N, C-alpha and C positions, 0 to 999 in steps of 0.2 A: 296470694299474689292474685295479682289482675290481671285473665287469659282474656285475649283478643284473638276471635279468629275470622283473617281479614278472606272476602272471599277475591279469587281467582278472579283477570276480566283481563281481557285480551292477551295468555301465560303473560304477564310481563309478574315475573316472582321477584320479591322485592325478601330480602336476608332483615332480621332487626336484632338488635341486638338483648342481652341476659339481663331481668329484673335487678336491683342491686339488694334484693330480698333474700339475695342468698351468703355462705358464707365467705366465697372468693371469686374475685374475677382478676382474672390478667388477660387484656387482649394485646399484650409489647406496646400499646401505643405510645412508642417512640419515637426520636426521630434517626434513623437509619443509623447502624454505627452502634449505639446508644450503647453500655452496658448495664446489665439489669440489676446489678447493687448502684444503680443509680436512680436505683427505678422501688425502692425498699425490699427490694431482695439481699439476702447475706448472703455472704461467701463461705463456707466450711473445708469440708476434705481437699485438698488440691489448690488453697485458694491460693492466685497471683499466675496460673500458669491457665489459659486456655480457657479466655472468662468468654460467660454465654452474653453473647452480645443480641439484639434485635437487629434483623437483618429485612432488606425489602423483598420481596412484598409479603402482607401477610398472606395467611394460606385460607381457601374458601372450599367449601361445603356447603351443595344448596340448601338454603334453609334454616342450615345451624345457629346461632346467633349472633356467634363469634366470627360468623364470615368474611372476611375482608376489611377488618375493622383491625386499624392499624398494622403493624407490621406482624414478623415471626423472630423465634431464636432460634441461631443457631447454637447447635451439640454436635462438637467431638468427642471423642475418642480421648482418652490420659488429660483432661483439663478438669476444670474446676466446678466446686460442684456448689449449686446454690438451695436453697428457702423461705421461703414466703410466708407469713401465720395470713391463718385465718381471721375473719374477723372476729370471729370468739367460738373457743369452743368446741365438741360434736362430742358430746358425752354418752349419749345411748342412740338404739334404734338403727340408725342406716345412714353411708355416709357416701354419696353418691359426685365423684370425680370427674365430669366429661371435655375432649380438648381433640384437636384433630391435628396428626401425625400426619408427615409425610419420607418414608425417611429414601437417603443416599446412596448407604450403603451400610450392610451389615457383615458381623464375621461372626467366628467361633463355629460350624454347621453342624458338628459335632459332637461337641460341650456344654454350658450351660447358657448360652451368650453372656448376655450383660444386660441390669436395669438401668432404666435411663426415667421411672417417669415414681414416685412413689410421696407416701403420707407418713407424715411424724408425729409423735407427742410436742408437749413445750419444751421439753429442754435434749434429749436424748438424743445427737447426732449419728447413732447406729445401732440404735432399732427402728428397725424400718417394716412398718406394722401392715405398709401394703407395698404393693414394687409390683411393676409393669417391665416386661422382659422386652427382647427380642436378639431370634437368630439368624442364622444366612441359613436358606436350601445347606439340605447335605447332599444336594445334585447340585456338580458345581456346574455357574455359566445357565440357569433357569432363571435370570433374576424375581427368583422369590423370595420369602423370609414367613419365622414365624413369630406369631405373638404370647406372648409368654403372663406367667403371672405364678405369684412369689406369695406369705403370706410372713412376717417377722424375720432378723435379722440374716448372715452369714447360715448356712446349713440347712438351710430351710427349702425343699423341693419345691422344685419350678415345674409348674406345668403348663404345657406346650404345646398351640394348635396346628395343626398340617400346614406346610412352609406352600400354604394358599398366597400367598399378599403380595405385590407387584411393589417392584420397586419402583422410586418417583411418583405413587399414586397418595394421594390425601385419604385420609380412612380418618372417622372419627371411633369413639376407643371412650366407651365409660367404664371408668373401673369403682364396686363396690365394693366399701366392706360396711357388714355386717356385725351388730355388737347384739350379743348370745352371753345370758346369763352364766356366770362356770369359768372355770379354768382356762385358759387356750380351745374356746368351741367357738370365739369367731372366727367367720369368711368372710374370704374375696372373688367375688368374682367376675368378670372382666365381657365386654359388651364389644366387637366391634364390626362399624359399619361402613361399608364403601357402600351407599346411599341410599337417602328416604331417610325420618327419624319419626321412628317409631313414636306415639302418643301415651303409651303406657308401658310399661318395663314386661319385656319380652319374659313368657314365661321357661326359659330355658338361654342361657345362658351362652356365648360363644364358649367360654372355657369356665369350667366350677359347681357351683361351690366350692372353694378350696378351704383348709385347716392346716393350718401351720402345725410343726411339728418343734419347737425351740420358740423361748422364752413367751414370759407370760401375755396376755392381752392387755391393750391400754386403759388408762383409765381415762383418757380422752381424746382426740385427736385433736394437731390445733395449725397442723404446717404441709404446706405442700412444699415436697422438694425433685430438683433435676439435678439430675447423675449424669455426670458424665464421665464410662468406666475406663479399662483398658486395650491398649493399642492394640491387640490381639481379641479384644475380645466382642468389644462395642461397636455399635455403630455409629454411621454420623444421620443425622434426622433433622430433621425441622419440628417446634410445637408451635400453637396459637389456641387461646381462643380455650383458656381454662379455666370452669367453670365448677365449684363446690359449693351443694347444698347438700340438703336433708330428706328430699323429696326427690323422685324422679322427674316432676313435668317440671320443677322449680328450677333442676338443673339442664331438660331439655326441653324448652317452653315452647314447642313443635310444630302447633296448632299453622297450615298455612295462612301467609301472611302474603298480600300486595295491594298495590294499589297503581293508577296507571297516569299517565299527562295526554294533555291535546296541547297543539301548539298554534297558535293565532296567531299570523306576522310574530307581533312582540311581547305576547300574553297567552302565560302558561298557566294551562287548566289541570289541578288536581286533582281526583276524585278516590274514595278510596270509601270501602262498606264492610263496618263490624255484623260479625252474623249475635253473637254477645261478649257483653263486657261486663264487666267486677269494678268498683269503684275508679273510676275515668273520672277524669278528673277534665281532660280534654288534652289537645294532639297541640305542641308546637311546631310550626312549618319551619323548618331550617336549607336555607341554598347555598349550593359552595360552587364558585367557579369550579374545573376540574383540578386548576395547582392552587386552587384559595382553600381559607377557613372557614369554617362553617360558621353562617348567622342566621339568629333569626330571625324571620319576614315578616310573622306575622298566628296567629292565636284563634286555634276550633274546639268550645265548648263540645262536650262530650256529654253522653246519658249514663252518666252512673253507674246504677248498674242493670242491664236489662239483657234479656234472655232470645228479648225478636230484635232483627235484624237492622241497621240503623248507615245512609248514609250521607257523607261527607264529601264535602268539594269547599277548594281553594283556589281563587285567579290573582295571580302572580303576573302586574301590568309593568308594559314599559319595559322591557327589557333591552338591551343593548343585545347583537349580534354577538354569538360565539355561543361557547358548549356551558352547562349547566350540570349541576348535579342537584336533589330533594332528598332530603330525607322529616322524616315526622320524629321527633320527640310525644312519648303518647307516657302525660302525667298521672299518678296517682295522688288521690286529694291526702295520701300520707306522704307523699315525696318519692315516692317509686320509682322510677323510667325506666321504659322499654323504646328502642329505637327500632326505628321501619324504614329500609332502604327503597327506593328506585332502585331501582337495578340496569336502568337503561337509562344512556347519558340523555340530556335533551339540546337540539340542538337548535337557537335558532340562527333564523338561518339570513341571507341576504333580503332587503325586495326584491320585485321585479319590475317596478316602476318609481321615479319619483311622483313624493307626497306631502302635502301641509294637511295638519291637523286641526279645528278648532283646538283655538285655546282652554284650557280647566285649570279652576273653577271657571267661566265665567258669564256673570258676572263676575268678581274679584276685587277685593282690599285684601293687602298692597301686593301677593306675588300666585302667581300664575306656572301654567309649563305648557310649552309648546313643543308638540313634536315632528321632524322631521322625517324622510326617511330620502336615501339615497341607491340607488340601484349602481352605480359606479364611485369611482374615487372623483369627487369634485371639488371646482372651487365655489364654497358657498357663501351668501352673501344674506343677510337680516334684515332688513332696519323696520323703522317706526316712526309711523305716519302722525298725525294730526287730523280735524275733518278737515284743515283750510287746506291740507297737502304738503304742511311745512314737517322737513323731515326734523323727528327728535330726537333718537335715538340710531344705535350698531346693535343689534345682537348678533352675532356673529359676522363674522369678516375671517376666514382662515379654508385652510386643505382642509377635507376629512376623506374618510376614506370610507367603502362604502359599507349600508352600515343606517340601525338605524340609530337615531337620536331625540336630546330631548333637552331644551332650551329654555331653564328657568330664569322668569323674568321678575325683580323687584321695581316696583311702583313709587315706590313709598318718594321718591324725590316726582315725581310730576303729577301734573291735579286733575282733579274728576272728566271722565268725558268721552266721548267712542273717539275711537282710535285705531289705524290700519296698521296690518304686518305683510310685507311682502319677501320674499322668497326668489331671491336669481340663482340658481345654478348649473352649474357647466364642465358637462363630464363624460369623455370618451366620445367627443362631437355631437355631444347632448343638450341644449339648452332645455334647461325648465323656471315659466314666472307664477310665481299666484298670492293672491294675495284676501284676505282674511279679515274682518272687524270684530275684535273686543272691546268690552266696556268698562272705565274703572268706574268704583261707586266708590267713594271715601266720606 
């Protein structure tokens, strides 16, 4: 898997998505209110009751690859359970399942609480080989809860943390399952983070390693399960950004990553720097309006495999006034990719004065562009004249709101020669006129 280390600049930290070389990826990037069973999940226990849905917005956790991507899944008590298969099974070594979770209500402070996340084999819906639990604090009114882990199905002891985690706070959780040769030797561990992302697996987990006491160990793990438990025991929570891999750095590509933006009138310059690259084909640059979809606007080639820093830049020119989001889609030569999201919104504002640009290209054949700026809502007229002063055509004749504009002029029906274009604009009691020359060469 390619590893990028993007240097912090101006403290604008971006997040990035998980490379597709892992076994499982779920960011709940579905429309608000959609059932997750409409997107590859299968309902099993309690099917048809309190189905799990994707809801707005997604959970966020600084620098976690799934932060702020798509939506999140809402889970309640006494509801439908669902599972989804990995891309392929894992039969040995370690399994790391990471996700963000925010608990809204915890229950059963004096009991075992209830599990909400688990790993399964390929067939059984009752053999849970690694389970993450939640229960309320034993002291009423503290707004705190405990995380727990167990191995195997019902009857397995649950190992709980102290009740030190806060209701309404997003935590990053990593569940580890370790295949160990022998009968019932496999182990589970849990890592819980409230901030930061370790680049390597911590030596001491939050909970575990924990060995189950019932059922045989699985020959393989092949599914993620989401469980909505009992009315008196289960938590109400939100879960998001579920990644499964067989190594820590694949499940948590945690290296700091950032890039910056600089606005110059209606142009936005993006700058980013890598400290090292592996198998990096390059970066697709994508832009969206605040409420719109992502569109590819350019590509910058990478440096393959390199251990030295490299700086990159891309200029997005001629934008209209408005708010925009940007992200980089880093693509490996083998087709895997990661997203690097600019963490700040880019706001292209309103011009401070009237202006008319020189058309480009110039000379041209047969099309050219003309930019003009309006600091106020204005009545705008742009006309084209030949060398003798005869009016050839009208390019703009309407009312425009304040902002930056571009006119595309196609001169397919006009003869070669020198022409003049003139703008007349009137807005907020201000009048503006300007004339410039262009050359059409056919």
